[in-house]
C-alpha positions as CSV (number, residue, x, y, z in Angstrom):
1,M,110.2,26.0,106.0
2,A,111.7,29.5,106.0
3,L,111.3,31.5,109.2
4,V,110.0,35.0,108.4
5,T,109.4,38.0,110.7
6,G,107.2,41.0,109.8
7,I,107.3,44.2,111.8
8,E,104.9,47.2,111.3
9,I,105.7,50.4,113.2
10,D,104.2,53.8,113.3
11,D,104.1,56.7,115.9
12,R,101.8,54.8,118.3
13,H,102.1,51.1,117.7
14,L,104.5,48.2,117.0
15,K,103.2,44.9,115.6
16,V,105.4,41.8,115.2
17,V,104.4,38.5,113.6
18,Q,106.7,35.6,113.1
19,G,106.1,32.3,111.3
20,E,107.1,29.8,108.7
21,S,106.3,30.1,105.0
22,E,106.7,27.5,102.3
23,A,104.7,27.6,99.0
24,T,101.0,28.0,100.0
25,Q,101.6,26.9,103.6
26,I,101.9,29.7,106.2
27,K,102.0,29.0,109.9
28,V,102.1,32.0,112.2
29,N,103.6,31.0,115.6
30,K,104.4,34.3,117.3
31,F,102.6,37.6,117.8
32,F,103.5,40.8,119.7
33,L,101.7,44.1,120.0
34,L,103.0,47.2,121.8
35,N,101.2,50.5,122.3
36,F,103.1,53.7,123.1
37,T,102.6,57.5,123.1
38,S,106.0,58.7,121.9
39,L,108.6,56.7,120.0
40,S,111.5,58.9,121.0
41,Q,110.6,59.3,124.7
42,E,109.8,55.6,125.3
43,L,112.7,54.2,123.2
44,P,114.4,52.3,126.1
45,Q,111.1,50.5,127.0
46,I,110.4,49.7,123.4
47,V,113.9,48.3,122.8
48,S,113.7,46.2,126.0
49,S,110.3,44.7,124.9
50,L,111.8,43.8,121.5
51,K,114.7,42.1,123.1
52,K,112.4,39.9,125.2
53,I,110.5,38.4,122.2
54,N,113.7,37.0,120.7
55,I,113.5,37.8,116.9
56,S,116.1,35.6,115.2
57,S,114.9,35.0,111.6
58,R,117.2,35.7,108.7
59,R,114.4,37.4,106.8
60,T,112.9,40.4,108.6
61,I,110.5,42.8,106.8
62,L,109.9,46.3,108.3
63,F,106.8,48.2,107.2
64,I,106.6,52.0,107.8
65,P,103.6,54.3,107.4
66,R,102.3,55.4,104.0
67,T,101.9,59.0,105.4
68,K,105.7,59.3,105.8
69,F,106.1,59.0,102.0
70,S,105.5,61.5,99.2
71,V,104.0,59.4,96.4
72,H,104.0,60.5,92.7
73,Y,102.8,58.9,89.6
74,V,105.3,59.5,86.8
75,S,105.7,58.3,83.2
76,F,109.3,57.8,82.0
77,P,110.3,57.5,78.3
78,T,112.1,54.1,78.7
79,Q,111.6,50.5,79.7
80,N,115.2,49.8,80.5
81,P,115.5,49.0,84.3
82,E,118.8,50.8,84.7
83,E,117.6,53.9,82.9
84,L,114.4,53.8,84.9
85,N,116.4,53.7,88.1
86,E,118.5,56.7,87.1
87,M,115.4,58.7,86.0
88,A,113.6,57.9,89.2
89,K,116.6,59.0,91.2
90,F,116.7,62.3,89.3
91,R,113.0,62.9,89.7
92,A,113.0,62.1,93.4
93,K,115.5,64.8,94.1
94,R,113.1,67.4,92.7
95,Q,110.1,66.4,94.8
96,L,111.4,67.4,98.3
97,L,113.2,70.5,99.5
98,Y,116.3,68.6,100.6
99,T,119.6,67.5,99.1
100,K,120.0,64.1,97.4
101,E,121.9,62.8,100.4
102,E,118.9,63.6,102.7
103,I,116.2,61.6,100.7
104,M,115.5,58.0,99.8
105,H,113.3,56.8,97.0
106,G,111.8,53.7,95.6
107,F,109.6,52.9,92.6
108,R,107.7,50.2,90.9
109,A,106.5,49.9,87.3
110,I,102.7,49.9,87.2
111,G,102.1,49.9,83.4
112,R,103.5,50.4,79.9
113,D,102.9,53.4,77.6
114,G,104.2,52.7,74.1
115,T,108.0,52.7,74.6
116,G,107.7,54.3,78.1
117,T,106.9,53.1,81.6
118,K,104.3,54.3,84.1
119,T,105.7,54.2,87.6
120,M,104.7,54.8,91.2
121,L,107.6,56.9,92.7
122,L,108.0,57.0,96.5
123,V,110.2,59.7,98.2
124,V,111.0,59.9,101.9
125,R,113.5,61.7,104.1
126,E,116.3,59.4,105.2
127,T,116.1,60.7,108.8
128,V,112.5,59.3,108.9
129,V,113.7,55.8,108.0
130,Q,116.8,56.0,110.3
131,N,114.6,57.1,113.3
132,Y,112.6,53.8,112.9
133,L,115.7,51.7,112.2
134,K,117.4,53.1,115.4
135,V,114.8,51.2,117.4
136,F,115.8,47.9,115.9
137,N,119.5,48.6,115.7
138,E,119.5,49.0,119.5
139,A,117.5,45.8,119.9
140,K,120.0,44.0,117.7
141,I,117.4,43.4,115.0
142,N,118.5,43.9,111.4
143,P,115.7,44.2,108.9
144,T,116.5,42.8,105.5
145,I,113.6,44.7,103.8
146,V,112.3,48.2,104.6
147,T,109.2,49.2,102.7
148,I,105.9,51.0,102.7
149,N,103.0,49.5,104.6
150,A,100.6,49.7,101.6
151,L,102.9,47.2,99.8
152,G,102.4,44.8,102.8
153,L,98.6,45.2,102.4
154,A,98.8,44.4,98.7
155,N,101.0,41.3,99.4
156,W,98.6,40.1,102.1
157,F,95.7,40.3,99.5
158,E,97.8,38.3,97.0
159,L,98.4,35.6,99.6
160,I,94.6,35.3,100.2
161,F,93.7,35.5,96.5
162,P,96.7,34.4,94.5
163,Q,94.9,34.1,91.2
164,Q,93.0,37.4,91.3
165,N,92.4,39.0,87.9
166,K,90.1,41.8,88.9
167,D,91.0,45.4,89.7
168,I,90.3,45.8,93.4
169,C,89.9,48.7,95.8
170,L,91.2,47.4,99.1
171,V,90.4,49.4,102.3
172,D,92.3,48.5,105.5
173,L,90.7,50.0,108.7
174,D,93.3,50.3,111.5
175,N,93.3,51.9,115.0
176,Y,94.2,55.5,114.0
177,S,94.4,55.3,110.2
178,T,92.9,53.8,107.1
179,V,94.9,52.7,104.1
180,V,93.2,52.7,100.7
181,S,95.0,50.7,98.0
182,I,94.1,50.1,94.4
183,L,95.3,46.7,93.0
184,N,95.6,45.7,89.4
185,R,95.7,41.9,89.2
186,G,96.9,41.8,92.8
187,K,99.7,44.4,92.3
188,L,99.7,47.8,94.0
189,V,99.1,50.7,91.6
190,F,97.7,53.5,93.8
191,S,97.7,54.1,97.5
192,R,96.6,56.7,100.1
193,E,96.5,56.7,103.9
194,V,93.7,58.6,105.7
195,N,94.5,59.8,109.2
196,K,91.2,58.5,110.6
197,G,90.6,55.1,112.0
198,W,88.6,53.0,114.4
199,E,89.4,55.3,117.4
200,Q,87.7,58.2,115.7
201,F,84.2,56.5,115.4
202,K,84.1,53.6,117.8
203,G,82.0,55.6,120.2
204,D,80.0,57.4,117.6
205,D,78.9,55.3,114.5
206,S,77.8,58.5,112.7
207,R,81.4,59.6,112.3
208,I,82.2,56.6,110.2
209,V,80.6,58.6,107.3
210,E,83.7,60.9,107.5
211,I,86.0,58.0,106.7
212,A,83.7,56.8,103.9
213,S,83.8,60.3,102.4
214,E,87.6,60.3,102.5
215,I,87.7,57.0,100.8
216,Q,85.2,58.2,98.1
217,Y,87.5,61.2,97.5
218,T,90.5,58.9,97.2
219,I,88.7,56.8,94.6
220,S,87.7,59.9,92.7
221,A,91.3,61.1,92.6
222,Y,92.5,57.7,91.4
223,E,89.9,57.5,88.6
224,K,91.2,60.8,87.2
225,E,94.5,59.2,86.5
226,E,94.5,58.1,82.9
227,F,96.7,55.1,83.4
228,G,94.4,53.6,86.2
229,P,92.3,50.5,85.5
230,K,88.6,50.6,86.3
231,I,87.7,49.4,89.8
232,Q,85.6,46.2,89.6
233,E,85.4,45.1,93.2
234,F,85.6,46.7,96.7
235,L,86.9,44.9,99.8
236,V,87.2,46.1,103.4
237,T,89.4,44.5,106.0
238,G,91.1,45.5,109.3
239,V,89.6,46.0,112.8
240,S,87.0,43.3,113.5
241,K,84.7,45.6,115.4
242,G,84.5,48.2,112.7
243,R,85.1,46.7,109.2
244,E,81.5,45.6,108.7
245,K,80.2,49.0,109.7
246,L,82.7,50.7,107.4
247,A,81.6,48.4,104.6
248,Q,78.0,49.3,105.1
249,A,78.8,53.1,105.2
250,L,80.9,52.7,102.0
251,Q,78.0,50.8,100.3
252,E,75.7,53.7,101.0
253,T,78.2,56.3,100.0
254,L,79.4,54.6,96.7
255,G,76.2,52.8,95.8
256,K,78.2,49.6,95.2
257,E,78.5,46.2,96.8
258,I,81.2,46.1,99.4
259,R,82.6,42.9,100.9
260,F,84.5,42.6,104.2
261,L,87.1,40.1,105.2
262,S,89.2,39.2,108.3
263,P,93.0,39.6,107.9
264,L,93.4,36.3,109.7
265,E,91.4,34.3,107.2
266,K,93.4,31.4,105.5
267,F,96.3,31.8,108.0
268,N,97.3,28.8,110.1
269,L,97.6,30.3,113.7
270,A,99.5,28.6,116.5
271,E,97.1,27.5,119.2
272,T,99.1,29.4,121.9
273,E,98.7,32.7,120.0
274,K,95.1,32.5,118.7
275,E,93.6,34.3,121.6
276,E,96.2,37.1,121.3
277,F,95.5,37.4,117.6
278,F,91.8,37.7,117.9
279,K,92.0,40.1,120.8
280,A,94.4,42.4,118.9
281,E,92.2,42.2,115.8
282,E,89.3,43.9,117.8
283,Q,91.3,47.2,117.9
284,H,94.0,46.9,115.2
285,S,94.5,45.7,111.6
286,L,96.9,42.8,111.1
287,A,96.6,42.7,107.3
288,K,99.7,44.9,106.4
289,V,102.1,43.1,108.7
290,L,100.9,39.6,107.6
291,G,102.0,40.6,104.1
292,C,105.5,39.8,105.2
293,F,105.0,36.1,104.2
294,S,105.0,37.0,100.4
295,S,108.1,36.0,98.4
296,E,111.0,38.4,98.2
297,E,110.2,39.2,94.5
298,D,106.9,40.9,95.7
299,F,108.9,43.5,97.7
300,E,110.0,45.6,94.7
301,I,110.4,48.7,96.9
302,N,113.2,48.0,99.4
303,L,114.7,51.1,101.1
304,I,117.4,49.1,102.9
305,S,119.4,48.9,99.7
306,K,119.4,52.8,99.5
307,I,121.1,53.2,102.9
308,E,124.8,53.9,102.7
309,K,126.8,51.2,104.5
310,K,130.1,52.3,106.0
311,P,132.9,49.9,105.4
312,A,134.3,48.1,108.4
313,G,137.8,49.0,109.7
314,I,140.7,47.0,108.2
315,K,142.9,45.3,110.7
316,I,146.5,44.6,109.6
317,S,148.8,42.2,111.4
318,L,152.5,42.6,110.8
319,P,155.2,40.0,111.4
320,A,157.6,40.7,114.2
321,F,160.7,42.8,113.3
322,S,163.8,43.8,115.1
323,P,163.9,47.3,116.8
324,A,166.2,48.6,114.1
325,M,163.9,47.3,111.3
326,Q,160.8,48.7,113.0
327,K,162.5,52.1,113.3
328,F,163.4,52.0,109.6
329,L,159.9,51.0,108.6
330,V,158.4,53.9,110.7
331,Y,160.7,56.4,108.9
332,L,160.0,54.9,105.5
333,W,156.2,55.0,106.2
334,F,156.6,58.7,107.3
335,F,158.5,59.8,104.2
336,L,156.2,57.9,101.9
337,A,153.1,59.5,103.6
338,V,154.6,63.0,103.4
339,G,155.5,62.5,99.7
340,F,152.0,61.2,99.0
341,I,150.4,64.1,100.7
342,F,152.4,66.6,98.7
343,F,151.6,64.8,95.5
344,W,148.0,64.5,96.3
345,E,147.7,68.2,97.3
346,A,149.3,69.2,94.0
347,H,146.9,66.9,92.1
348,R,143.9,68.2,94.1
349,Q,144.7,71.8,93.4
350,K,145.0,71.1,89.7
351,V,141.6,69.3,89.7
352,Y,140.1,72.1,91.8
353,L,141.2,74.8,89.4
354,Y,139.7,72.8,86.5
355,Q,136.4,72.4,88.4
356,L,136.4,76.0,89.4
357,R,136.6,77.1,85.8
358,S,133.7,74.8,84.9
359,Q,131.6,76.0,87.8
360,F,132.0,79.7,86.8
361,R,130.2,78.9,83.6
362,L,127.2,77.5,85.5
363,I,127.0,79.8,88.5
364,S,124.9,82.4,86.8
365,K,122.1,79.8,86.3
366,R,122.1,78.9,89.9
367,I,122.0,82.3,91.5
368,E,118.2,82.6,91.2
369,S,117.7,79.1,92.7
370,L,120.0,79.9,95.6
371,E,118.2,83.2,96.3
372,E,114.9,81.3,96.4
373,K,116.3,78.7,98.8
374,Q,117.8,81.5,101.0
375,K,114.3,83.1,101.2
376,I,112.9,79.8,102.4
377,I,115.7,79.3,104.9
378,N,115.3,82.9,106.2
379,L,111.5,82.3,106.5
380,I,112.0,79.1,108.5
381,L,114.7,80.7,110.8
382,D,112.5,83.7,111.3
383,H,109.6,81.6,112.4
384,L,111.7,79.2,114.5
385,R,112.6,82.3,116.6
386,R,108.9,83.1,117.2
387,P,107.0,81.8,120.2
388,A,104.6,80.0,117.8
389,S,106.1,76.9,116.1
390,F,106.4,77.4,112.4
391,L,106.9,73.6,112.1
392,E,103.2,73.2,113.3
393,V,102.1,75.7,110.6
394,F,104.1,73.9,108.0
395,K,102.8,70.5,109.1
396,E,99.2,71.8,108.9
397,L,99.8,73.2,105.4
398,T,101.3,69.9,104.1
399,G,98.6,67.9,105.9
400,S,95.9,69.9,104.2
401,L,97.2,69.2,100.7
402,P,95.0,66.9,98.5
403,P,97.0,64.1,96.8
404,Q,97.7,65.8,93.4
405,T,98.3,69.3,94.9
406,F,101.9,70.7,95.3
407,L,103.2,73.9,97.0
408,Q,105.7,76.0,94.9
409,R,106.2,79.1,97.0
410,L,105.7,80.5,100.5
411,D,105.8,84.3,101.2
412,F,105.4,85.5,104.8
413,R,104.8,89.1,106.0
414,S,105.8,89.3,109.6
415,E,104.3,92.7,110.3
416,R,100.8,91.4,109.4
417,N,101.4,87.8,110.3
418,E,100.2,87.0,106.7
419,L,101.2,84.0,104.6
420,K,100.8,83.7,100.9
421,I,101.0,80.2,99.3
422,S,101.3,79.5,95.6
423,G,101.2,76.1,94.0
424,F,99.9,73.7,91.3
425,A,96.9,71.3,91.3
426,G,95.6,68.7,88.9
427,S,92.1,70.1,89.0
428,S,90.0,73.0,90.4
429,E,88.2,70.7,92.7
430,E,91.5,69.9,94.5
431,I,92.0,73.7,95.0
432,T,88.5,74.0,96.4
433,R,89.3,71.1,98.8
434,L,92.6,72.7,99.9
435,L,90.7,76.0,100.5
436,D,88.1,74.2,102.7
437,N,90.9,72.4,104.6
438,L,92.7,75.6,105.4
439,Q,89.5,77.4,106.5
440,N,88.7,74.6,108.9
441,C,92.3,74.6,110.3
442,P,92.5,76.1,113.8
443,L,95.9,77.7,113.1
444,F,94.6,80.0,110.2
445,K,92.1,82.8,109.7
446,N,91.1,85.1,106.9
447,V,91.7,82.4,104.3
448,N,91.1,83.9,100.8
449,Q,91.7,82.6,97.3
450,K,93.7,85.2,95.4
451,Y,93.5,83.6,91.9
452,V,93.2,80.3,90.0
453,R,94.7,80.0,86.5
454,A,94.2,77.1,84.2
455,G,97.2,75.8,82.3
456,R,98.0,72.9,79.9
457,E,98.8,70.5,82.6
458,G,96.6,71.7,85.5
459,Y,95.9,74.8,87.6
460,T,98.1,77.3,89.4
461,F,96.7,79.1,92.4
462,Q,97.5,81.6,95.2
463,I,95.9,81.6,98.6
464,D,96.3,84.4,101.2
465,L,95.8,83.7,104.9
466,Q,96.8,84.8,108.4
467,I,98.3,82.8,111.2
468,K,96.5,83.1,114.5
């Protein structure tokens, strides 16, 4: 049987499972859970703990949070895998305000549209992935697959129900978050992570309605997508102390029958680890990390293949030569190197002049784009010099955005501490929701909707506000 290790990490927890998988037989023989408050500040302690558990499997899957990804649902006019990959790469570069070297992307086909393909495109900053990988590199652990945690949740469900033909809404309640995934015949087609979990309502059952409302909003957003199948069944899993309560709240909110299920069901647990599993399940979800036992074909999104690998140094061993021959070879190498440098410099200048002529033809088209980027850079630098952190403001702005709402422009007036945001939304309801989120945010005041204009593909809007 093949030894498999699954690791799920976020900004507060680290979960590790290890077991053997062969066909339908899965035996989980090792479990580890670590809680921390800061990944960067507690890095030495986390690395030390990982070294102690002795992870040695050849197949190691790392799951990172859905909230770190920007997810887009895009149709491409091709079904050719190579063309899809190139189109996805081009589209990914347009989704985030970074260069192509600073982002990573993955995608999976979720349907066909005539001669085209409907895809779920995931975009993430490379530094986000590298920050997580740094933990495991220092612990001498080399993940073979790095993917989104929602895919682990979908794979877990397929392990439990391998022949599922219904379209399922799967809700996974975790300690500080809740992942909502829509599965079409067991395959992930839509996902969202809500930043509310068991910790938010374990002492106050009335607050569970807030999570149920967020899930209802997610389902409404999904149903607006034309390519989405109709949801036929609802299932809740995750924290054992809260999944039944969440299922009841959802049943009242949606008016539909909601089932709940333990993530550990149908897994063969080692006797020495059972107590640890059940104890952890009271406060945490284990469904996503248990999805590691799926076959490699189920991990279509693997970011590890996108990370540039630097070639190892080349060692050259030369035979022994006499001192005179060594001196001759040194001079020969020197003159060859100098000749090559002169030749290469001449060739480089020729190529440079050719490229320069080509660039002059395109430079007029790029001036406007560069000016816009310069405005954004100046805005960021201006706010970074201020006592108040502009990064907090930017984080609150992006955190307030509904799933199908995008910012296109930010204008800041320092004398009045006023910020104008312009963007695009799929519906007017999403703009109303964004306006409510900004009004309830403690960092902003005097939030006013300047205008909303309907277009062919959605709505453009402008909102004025002041930073406290």
